[in-house]
Kinemage of the C-alpha trace (Angstrom):
@kinemage 1
@onewidth
@group {chain A} dominant
@subgroup {mainchain}
@vectorlist {calphas} color= white
{ca unk a 1} P 15.332 28.510 32.568
{ca unk a 2} L 17.083 30.950 30.532
{ca unk a 3} L 19.374 28.086 29.078
{ca unk a 4} L 15.926 26.494 27.767
{ca unk a 5} L 14.448 29.689 26.221
{ca unk a 6} L 17.874 30.503 24.500
{ca unk a 7} L 17.953 26.887 23.133
{ca unk a 8} L 14.300 27.036 21.947
{ca unk a 9} L 15.218 30.316 20.135
{ca unk a 10} L 18.234 28.745 18.477
{ca unk a 11} L 16.483 25.463 17.679
{ca unk a 12} L 13.560 27.624 16.050
{ca unk a 13} L 16.419 29.641 13.965
{ca unk a 14} L 17.829 26.539 12.819
{ca unk a 15} L 14.462 24.968 11.613
{ca unk a 16} L 13.793 28.226 9.767
{ca unk a 17} L 16.854 27.907 7.966
{ca unk a 18} L 16.512 24.073 7.118
{ca unk a 19} L 12.914 24.404 6.070
{ca unk a 20} L 13.618 25.226 2.224
{ca unk a 21} L 16.160 22.206 2.179
{ca unk a 22} L 13.625 19.822 3.679
{ca unk a 23} L 10.752 21.185 1.439
{ca unk a 24} L 13.025 20.637 -1.583
{ca unk a 25} L 13.794 16.933 -0.551
{ca unk a 26} L 10.341 16.290 0.385
{ca unk a 27} L 9.095 17.398 -3.089
{ca unk a 28} L 11.495 15.537 -5.147
{ca unk a 29} L 10.633 12.403 -3.120
{ca unk a 30} L 6.820 12.886 -3.733
{ca unk a 31} L 7.635 13.463 -7.418
{ca unk a 32} L 9.798 10.249 -7.620
{ca unk a 33} L 7.266 8.157 -5.779
{ca unk a 34} L 4.726 9.439 -8.255
{ca unk a 35} L 6.741 8.532 -11.226
{ca unk a 36} L 7.789 5.320 -9.895
{ca unk a 37} L 4.154 4.064 -9.084
{ca unk a 38} L 3.099 4.852 -12.574
{ca unk a 39} L 5.585 2.612 -13.747
{ca unk a 40} L 5.880 0.060 -10.933
{ca unk a 41} L 5.106 -3.083 -12.920
{ca unk a 42} L 7.379 -2.372 -15.470
{ca unk a 43} L 10.418 -1.672 -13.148
{ca unk a 44} L 9.511 -4.886 -11.030
{ca unk a 45} L 9.694 -6.960 -14.278
{ca unk a 46} L 12.372 -5.265 -16.097
{ca unk a 47} L 14.845 -4.892 -13.261
{ca unk a 48} L 15.100 -8.859 -12.441
{ca unk a 49} L 18.477 -10.199 -13.504
{ca unk a 50} L 18.102 -13.654 -15.201
{ca unk a 51} L 18.511 -16.830 -13.346
{ca unk a 52} L 21.155 -19.216 -14.139
{ca unk a 53} L 20.416 -22.765 -14.439
């Protein structure tokens, strides 16, 4: 049982260390999604490559 409690402590320490990194990634993803959603139609239209006949 001691191994499990030691693992839990180490796991929580690791989560505390990763929290700032995860926060930054989530914030940038949310900002990117918000920017993309406001320009969504324009990106969809302009990003298409012309078809060859």
